[in-house]
N, C-alpha and C positions, 0 to 999 in steps of 0.2 A: 621345359622353363618358356620357351615361347609360347605356350598355351595357358601359362599360368596370369604372366603378364595382361593378357586382353580381360581374363577373369577378373582381376585384380582389379583392373580400370572400370571394369562395368558395376563392379560392386562400390568403389571409392564415386562415381558419377550417381548412383542410387541414393547416397547416403547424402550428399549434396545436393539433389533434387527432393528429399523428404526433410530436409534441413530447410530449404528455399519455401518449403509448403508452408511451414509453421508460420502462421499469420498473427499468432497471437499477441496481444497487447494485454501485458501484464506488468504494472506498476508499483511498488510498495514506497509509499511517503513517510519520511523521515522528517516527524516535527518534534521538537523539542522545546520551543519557547513560546512564551506567554504573548509573545509582541501580536498586538492585531494586526499588522500589516503581514504576518508569517501566516497567521488564519486565516485572513482572506486572500492571500494568495493559494494555497491549498484548496480553498473551497473552489476557489475560481477556476484551476488548473481540474478540479473532479469533475465539476460542473460541464465543463468544456469537453475534457475527453470522452463523458459521457454523453454527450449531444453529438459529437461528431463519429462516436465509434460504439454503440448500445452494448458491444459485445464484450467493452475492454472490463478486466477486471482491476480494481483498483483498492488497494489498502492505504487507511492513514494509521502508521504507528505513532502513540506519542507516548513519551517519556519526559524527563527532566520536568517543566512545567509546561507543555505541549496539552495536556491532558484538559488541561484548561477550556480548552475548545470545545469539549463535552461534557461540559458544566453547566447546567441550565442558569446558575446565578451568576457564572463569572462571564460566559463566551456571548459574545457579540454577534455571534454566524450560527445561533439555535436554528433560525426560518430555514438557511440552507443545509445544515446539519441532518434536520428532519426531512427533506427533502431527497436529500442524497442515502440515506438510511433506507427509504422505501425501496431503492435499486438494488437488486439482490446483489450485484455485480460489485458492490461498493462495500467495505467494513472500518470501523473505525475499533482501533485495539491500542488498548489502555495497560503501561506496563506497571503489573502489580506492586513492584518494588516503588515506583517512581510514587504511586500512592501510600504506600508506608512510610516512606522517606519524608515526604511530605503530611504526614498523620491527616492523609484524604480517606474517608470512608466509601466504601464502592458504591452506596447507596446515595451519593453525592454526584454520581456517572448515571449519563442517560444509560437510560434502560437497555435501548439496544446499542448501546456499544459494548464490547466484548473486551476483557480481560485477559491479559496473557503475562507467564510469571516474569518474565524476562524483554521487554521492549528491544532490547539489542539484537538478543537471540533471534527472535521473531525476525525482524531485518535480515539476518545471515542466513535464517532457514526459506525467505522469499527467493534469497539471491542465488542459493543453492539450486532452487529451481527454477530459475531461469528468468526470475521478477526482474526487472529493470527498476533500480535505487534512483530515488530524487530527493537530496537534501533540502527541505524546504528554507527557504531564506526570502530576504526581497534586497 
């Protein structure tokens, strides 16, 4: 038993050390609103985080009416969105159910935005993978 305790302490300290070394920056943003202040906020955050930490992985998941951020005819921030999608660490995901519920065809969404069957499930899976979660609001 006396020999087991030091080994157990060593293993546990090794796990703590490995976790401390994970300095990844992964954030999923939850955007459900068509409000331009919310859209402005998420695009500002994406830009600021990308500038301060180029390795950060960022994903904006849009459902409800949030997908209007990536609709060229409705978005007030297409310049910012187009700049952000050029970064391979930034992605925009649109809920297919939200498109269907709002009678919006996929062709009206920016080609560089991706669709997912269920936006809430996409967020849940990112959280399970260790991504941070931010609900967009102002």
